[in-house]
C-alpha positions as a LaTeX table, in Angstrom:
\begin{tabular}{lrrr}
\hline
Residue & $x$ (\AA) & $y$ (\AA) & $z$ (\AA) \\
\hline
Unk1 & $-5.85$ & 64.95 & $-29.58$ \\
Unk2 & $-2.06$ & 64.30 & $-29.78$ \\
Unk3 & $-2.45$ & 60.59 & $-30.57$ \\
Unk4 & $-4.71$ & 61.83 & $-33.71$ \\
Unk5 & $-2.14$ & 64.64 & $-34.70$ \\
Unk6 & 0.37 & 62.20 & $-34.29$ \\
Unk7 & $-1.56$ & 59.38 & $-36.54$ \\
Unk8 & $-2.71$ & 62.04 & $-39.29$ \\
Unk9 & 1.44 & 62.78 & $-39.04$ \\
Unk10 & 2.48 & 59.45 & $-39.87$ \\
Unk11 & $-0.82$ & 58.80 & $-42.03$ \\
Unk12 & 0.89 & 61.61 & $-44.24$ \\
Unk13 & 4.26 & 60.81 & $-43.84$ \\
Unk14 & 3.55 & 57.41 & $-45.57$ \\
Unk15 & 1.53 & 58.45 & $-48.01$ \\
Unk16 & 4.46 & 60.66 & $-49.58$ \\
Unk17 & 6.23 & 57.22 & $-49.63$ \\
Unk18 & 5.99 & 55.83 & $-52.97$ \\
Unk19 & 3.69 & 52.77 & $-54.09$ \\
Unk20 & 5.72 & 49.08 & $-52.92$ \\
Unk21 & 8.43 & 50.57 & $-50.69$ \\
Unk22 & 8.12 & 49.50 & $-47.24$ \\
Unk23 & 8.36 & 51.94 & $-44.06$ \\
Unk24 & 9.25 & 50.25 & $-40.55$ \\
Unk25 & 7.47 & 53.43 & $-38.91$ \\
Unk26 & 4.39 & 52.64 & $-40.95$ \\
Unk27 & 4.01 & 48.68 & $-40.45$ \\
Unk28 & 4.32 & 49.81 & $-36.68$ \\
Unk29 & 1.70 & 52.31 & $-36.57$ \\
Unk30 & $-0.64$ & 49.74 & $-38.79$ \\
Unk31 & 0.22 & 47.32 & $-36.34$ \\
Unk32 & $-0.94$ & 49.31 & $-33.15$ \\
Unk33 & $-4.07$ & 50.64 & $-35.23$ \\
Unk34 & $-4.74$ & 47.36 & $-35.30$ \\
Unk35 & $-4.84$ & 46.45 & $-32.01$ \\
Unk36 & $-6.49$ & 49.47 & $-31.37$ \\
Unk37 & $-9.25$ & 48.15 & $-33.12$ \\
Unk38 & $-9.66$ & 44.89 & $-31.87$ \\
Unk39 & $-9.72$ & 46.19 & $-28.49$ \\
Unk40 & $-12.54$ & 49.04 & $-29.61$ \\
Unk41 & $-14.65$ & 45.36 & $-31.39$ \\
Unk42 & $-13.97$ & 43.14 & $-28.80$ \\
Unk43 & $-15.66$ & 46.16 & $-26.69$ \\
Unk44 & $-18.20$ & 46.68 & $-28.55$ \\
Unk45 & $-19.25$ & 43.07 & $-29.55$ \\
Unk46 & $-19.26$ & 42.80 & $-25.70$ \\
Unk47 & $-21.88$ & 45.67 & $-24.98$ \\
Unk48 & $-23.66$ & 44.30 & $-27.76$ \\
Unk49 & $-23.53$ & 40.59 & $-26.34$ \\
Unk50 & $-24.57$ & 42.21 & $-23.35$ \\
Unk51 & $-27.28$ & 44.13 & $-24.60$ \\
Unk52 & $-28.73$ & 41.01 & $-26.57$ \\
Unk53 & $-28.33$ & 39.28 & $-23.54$ \\
Unk54 & $-30.46$ & 41.89 & $-21.40$ \\
Unk55 & $-32.83$ & 41.85 & $-24.14$ \\
Unk56 & $-33.55$ & 38.37 & $-23.54$ \\
Unk57 & $-34.07$ & 38.81 & $-20.24$ \\
Unk58 & $-36.42$ & 41.75 & $-21.11$ \\
Unk59 & $-38.06$ & 39.95 & $-23.58$ \\
Unk60 & $-38.63$ & 36.75 & $-21.05$ \\
Unk61 & $-39.68$ & 39.13 & $-18.25$ \\
Unk62 & $-42.23$ & 40.80 & $-20.91$ \\
Unk63 & $-43.21$ & 37.65 & $-21.89$ \\
Unk64 & $-44.05$ & 36.53 & $-18.26$ \\
Unk65 & $-46.12$ & 39.91 & $-17.44$ \\
Unk66 & $-47.94$ & 39.12 & $-20.77$ \\
Unk67 & $-48.85$ & 35.91 & $-19.83$ \\
Unk68 & $-49.81$ & 37.21 & $-16.05$ \\
Unk69 & $-51.95$ & 39.89 & $-17.42$ \\
Unk70 & $-54.20$ & 37.14 & $-19.48$ \\
Unk71 & $-54.17$ & 35.22 & $-16.72$ \\
Unk72 & $-55.36$ & 38.17 & $-14.62$ \\
Unk73 & $-57.93$ & 39.15 & $-17.32$ \\
Unk74 & $-59.57$ & 35.72 & $-17.12$ \\
Unk75 & $-60.17$ & 35.98 & $-14.03$ \\
Unk76 & $-61.34$ & 38.78 & $-13.70$ \\
Unk77 & $-63.47$ & 37.97 & $-16.23$ \\
Unk78 & $-64.40$ & 34.55 & $-14.59$ \\
Unk79 & $-65.16$ & 36.96 & $-11.15$ \\
Unk80 & $-66.89$ & 39.20 & $-12.96$ \\
Unk81 & $-69.26$ & 36.23 & $-14.40$ \\
Unk82 & $-69.52$ & 34.73 & $-10.69$ \\
Unk83 & $-70.33$ & 38.02 & $-9.39$ \\
Unk84 & $-73.70$ & 38.07 & $-11.93$ \\
Unk85 & $-74.27$ & 34.40 & $-11.00$ \\
Unk86 & $-74.28$ & 35.22 & $-7.31$ \\
Unk87 & $-76.51$ & 38.83 & $-8.25$ \\
Unk88 & $-79.18$ & 36.77 & $-9.99$ \\
Unk89 & $-79.19$ & 33.94 & $-7.58$ \\
Unk90 & $-79.82$ & 36.58 & $-4.76$ \\
Unk91 & $-82.39$ & 38.19 & $-6.55$ \\
Unk92 & $-83.84$ & 34.77 & $-6.57$ \\
Unk93 & $-83.68$ & 34.15 & $-3.04$ \\
Unk94 & $-85.32$ & 37.57 & $-1.73$ \\
Unk95 & $-88.23$ & 36.67 & $-4.01$ \\
Unk96 & $-88.88$ & 33.58 & $-2.59$ \\
Unk97 & $-88.29$ & 35.00 & 0.89 \\
Unk98 & $-90.91$ & 37.61 & 0.27 \\
Unk99 & $-93.26$ & 34.85 & $-0.96$ \\
Unk100 & $-92.37$ & 32.71 & 2.54 \\
Unk101 & $-92.94$ & 35.82 & 4.21 \\
Unk102 & $-96.73$ & 36.19 & 2.47 \\
Unk103 & $-97.36$ & 32.81 & 2.93 \\
Unk104 & $-95.98$ & 33.21 & 7.01 \\
Unk105 & $-98.34$ & 35.99 & 7.25 \\
Unk106 & $-101.81$ & 34.06 & 5.28 \\
Unk107 & $-100.86$ & 31.64 & 7.93 \\
Unk108 & $-100.60$ & 33.45 & 10.82 \\
Unk109 & $-104.39$ & 35.12 & 9.56 \\
Unk110 & $-105.21$ & 32.04 & 9.26 \\
Unk111 & $-104.07$ & 30.22 & 12.65 \\
Unk112 & $-105.68$ & 33.33 & 13.87 \\
Unk113 & $-109.34$ & 32.55 & 12.28 \\
Unk114 & $-108.90$ & 28.78 & 13.37 \\
Unk115 & $-108.39$ & 30.49 & 17.07 \\
Unk116 & $-111.28$ & 32.52 & 16.91 \\
Unk117 & $-113.10$ & 29.78 & 15.75 \\
Unk118 & $-112.23$ & 27.44 & 18.16 \\
Unk119 & $-112.97$ & 29.43 & 20.74 \\
Unk120 & $-116.42$ & 30.14 & 19.82 \\
Unk121 & $-116.62$ & 26.52 & 19.40 \\
Unk122 & $-115.81$ & 25.71 & 22.87 \\
Unk123 & $-118.16$ & 28.20 & 24.14 \\
Unk124 & $-120.78$ & 26.26 & 22.03 \\
Unk125 & $-119.70$ & 23.35 & 23.93 \\
Unk126 & $-120.93$ & 22.21 & 26.83 \\
Unk127 & $-118.66$ & 19.31 & 29.34 \\
Unk128 & $-121.64$ & 16.75 & 31.06 \\
Unk129 & $-120.58$ & 17.48 & 34.76 \\
Unk130 & $-119.78$ & 14.49 & 36.69 \\
Unk131 & $-122.69$ & 13.70 & 39.19 \\
Unk132 & $-122.59$ & 14.99 & 42.74 \\
Unk133 & $-123.15$ & 12.00 & 45.40 \\
Unk134 & $-126.10$ & 14.42 & 47.05 \\
Unk135 & $-128.01$ & 14.28 & 43.31 \\
Unk136 & $-129.55$ & 11.01 & 44.09 \\
Unk137 & $-131.49$ & 12.05 & 46.42 \\
Unk138 & $-132.41$ & 15.58 & 44.23 \\
Unk139 & $-133.05$ & 13.36 & 41.24 \\
Unk140 & $-135.76$ & 10.89 & 43.00 \\
Unk141 & $-137.14$ & 13.89 & 44.02 \\
Unk142 & $-137.48$ & 15.30 & 40.65 \\
Unk143 & $-139.01$ & 12.01 & 39.06 \\
Unk144 & $-142.05$ & 11.70 & 41.80 \\
Unk145 & $-145.04$ & 12.08 & 40.56 \\
Unk146 & $-145.58$ & 15.77 & 41.27 \\
Unk147 & $-146.95$ & 16.85 & 37.45 \\
Unk148 & $-149.71$ & 19.07 & 36.79 \\
Unk149 & $-153.07$ & 17.37 & 35.99 \\
Unk150 & $-153.37$ & 18.39 & 32.73 \\
Unk151 & $-150.36$ & 16.95 & 31.69 \\
Unk152 & $-151.45$ & 16.04 & 28.15 \\
Unk153 & $-152.17$ & 19.14 & 27.11 \\
Unk154 & $-148.88$ & 20.12 & 24.94 \\
Unk155 & $-146.84$ & 23.12 & 25.22 \\
Unk156 & $-145.40$ & 24.90 & 22.47 \\
Unk157 & $-142.28$ & 27.35 & 22.90 \\
Unk158 & $-140.18$ & 28.75 & 20.12 \\
Unk159 & $-136.23$ & 28.97 & 21.32 \\
Unk160 & $-132.94$ & 28.37 & 20.25 \\
Unk161 & $-131.23$ & 24.43 & 19.98 \\
Unk162 & $-126.92$ & 23.87 & 20.21 \\
Unk163 & $-125.36$ & 20.79 & 20.71 \\
Unk164 & $-123.04$ & 19.09 & 23.36 \\
Unk165 & $-120.89$ & 16.22 & 22.91 \\
Unk166 & $-119.40$ & 13.55 & 25.65 \\
Unk167 & $-116.35$ & 13.58 & 23.68 \\
Unk168 & $-113.98$ & 16.26 & 25.11 \\
Unk169 & $-111.29$ & 16.69 & 28.28 \\
Unk170 & $-113.50$ & 16.53 & 31.36 \\
Unk171 & $-116.46$ & 14.80 & 30.06 \\
Unk172 & $-117.76$ & 11.93 & 32.02 \\
Unk173 & $-120.36$ & 10.88 & 29.91 \\
Unk174 & $-123.26$ & 10.51 & 33.01 \\
Unk175 & $-126.19$ & 13.02 & 32.98 \\
Unk176 & $-127.46$ & 15.29 & 35.72 \\
Unk177 & $-130.62$ & 12.45 & 35.74 \\
Unk178 & $-127.86$ & 10.25 & 36.18 \\
Unk179 & $-127.88$ & 8.26 & 33.41 \\
Unk180 & $-124.96$ & 7.55 & 30.89 \\
Unk181 & $-125.35$ & 10.12 & 28.00 \\
Unk182 & $-127.01$ & 8.81 & 24.90 \\
Unk183 & $-128.43$ & 9.63 & 21.42 \\
Unk184 & $-131.87$ & 11.01 & 21.91 \\
Unk185 & $-131.29$ & 12.80 & 25.49 \\
Unk186 & $-131.03$ & 16.72 & 25.40 \\
Unk187 & $-130.49$ & 18.82 & 28.21 \\
Unk188 & $-133.14$ & 22.07 & 28.94 \\
Unk189 & $-133.54$ & 24.24 & 32.05 \\
Unk190 & $-135.17$ & 23.64 & 35.07 \\
Unk191 & $-138.64$ & 24.64 & 34.10 \\
Unk192 & $-138.70$ & 20.94 & 32.05 \\
Unk193 & $-138.40$ & 18.34 & 34.55 \\
Unk194 & $-136.17$ & 15.78 & 33.88 \\
Unk195 & $-137.90$ & 13.03 & 32.03 \\
Unk196 & $-140.06$ & 14.97 & 30.23 \\
Unk197 & $-140.77$ & 13.66 & 26.40 \\
Unk198 & $-139.72$ & 16.76 & 24.19 \\
Unk199 & $-140.46$ & 16.99 & 20.42 \\
Unk200 & $-137.99$ & 19.52 & 18.42 \\
Unk201 & $-138.34$ & 21.07 & 14.88 \\
Unk202 & $-136.10$ & 22.57 & 13.35 \\
Unk203 & $-136.54$ & 23.93 & 9.57 \\
Unk204 & $-132.73$ & 24.89 & 9.29 \\
Unk205 & $-131.46$ & 21.14 & 10.43 \\
Unk206 & $-134.41$ & 18.51 & 10.01 \\
Unk207 & $-132.04$ & 15.88 & 10.51 \\
Unk208 & $-132.70$ & 16.61 & 14.13 \\
Unk209 & $-136.13$ & 16.76 & 14.05 \\
Unk210 & $-137.75$ & 14.16 & 16.77 \\
Unk211 & $-139.11$ & 13.54 & 20.51 \\
Unk212 & $-136.09$ & 13.61 & 22.73 \\
Unk213 & $-135.98$ & 13.17 & 26.03 \\
Unk214 & $-134.76$ & 15.58 & 28.80 \\
Unk215 & $-132.00$ & 14.35 & 30.97 \\
Unk216 & $-129.52$ & 16.75 & 31.61 \\
Unk217 & $-129.11$ & 20.40 & 32.56 \\
Unk218 & $-126.49$ & 22.98 & 32.34 \\
Unk219 & $-125.24$ & 26.87 & 33.17 \\
Unk220 & $-126.03$ & 28.30 & 29.83 \\
Unk221 & $-129.25$ & 26.60 & 29.27 \\
Unk222 & $-131.55$ & 28.94 & 30.38 \\
Unk223 & $-135.11$ & 29.64 & 29.30 \\
Unk224 & $-136.32$ & 28.24 & 25.92 \\
Unk225 & $-133.10$ & 26.52 & 25.15 \\
Unk226 & $-132.54$ & 22.93 & 24.49 \\
Unk227 & $-128.93$ & 21.46 & 23.94 \\
Unk228 & $-129.23$ & 18.53 & 22.06 \\
Unk229 & $-126.53$ & 15.45 & 22.41 \\
Unk230 & $-124.84$ & 14.29 & 19.75 \\
Unk231 & $-121.99$ & 11.43 & 19.43 \\
Unk232 & $-119.05$ & 13.56 & 18.17 \\
Unk233 & $-117.16$ & 16.48 & 18.68 \\
Unk234 & $-117.11$ & 17.53 & 14.59 \\
Unk235 & $-121.36$ & 17.20 & 14.46 \\
Unk236 & $-121.64$ & 19.25 & 17.51 \\
Unk237 & $-119.62$ & 21.65 & 15.68 \\
Unk238 & $-121.03$ & 21.75 & 12.68 \\
Unk239 & $-124.60$ & 22.17 & 14.33 \\
Unk240 & $-124.23$ & 25.38 & 15.80 \\
Unk241 & $-126.74$ & 26.85 & 16.38 \\
Unk242 & $-130.67$ & 27.18 & 15.18 \\
Unk243 & $-133.81$ & 28.02 & 15.78 \\
Unk244 & $-136.25$ & 25.36 & 17.11 \\
Unk245 & $-139.82$ & 24.69 & 18.07 \\
Unk246 & $-140.15$ & 22.58 & 20.95 \\
Unk247 & $-143.29$ & 20.36 & 22.23 \\
Unk248 & $-143.39$ & 19.38 & 25.61 \\
Unk249 & $-145.37$ & 16.31 & 25.42 \\
Unk250 & $-145.86$ & 15.24 & 28.71 \\
\hline
\end{tabular}
């Protein structure tokens, strides 16, 4: 406050002096004032340069932040697209899994049907048993001419025919008569002697119609049932069970 008062007084005193007269006090004041102003100007310049430097640094920092923000935005957009692709692939995989589960269920049902079918086929197929050592005498006894006198009289019965084959595990191909099984042989119950000729007629399977020789037996062959030998397993399975007419020829 004192400096300002002194300054004003000096300025007023200098203004009272006529123009063109140089006063030492006024000159000294002006020089001192110029020095003060220069100092203030330097300080202002220093603050300005510092502010400019700070603004430059802030601008660089803002540019870096903007670049980072743009990079993060691009990354976020890419992640969003990748998430959409993953969701689409996940839906496709889920649909494929459902299809596979459906197919697996169908295959399991098909396998169960096949298993049941095979079990049914096995129950119809009869393996040809091995000939026991004591069977030779028995067969010889059955082949003795002890048939009824009226052997030319035909006996006709209606029964059921099945099929068997020697193409199976445990099958030897030897019949109860001791002969090797071959086409034209059948198995019947004991009421029909081995070696008997029979004529089989089946309207449902005409391809088996013909004359056969009874050469084999079987535990499941009872009553008016006849088991026809077939050379292949597939044919035996395909034949199944048929109603037939059986004529005893001798």
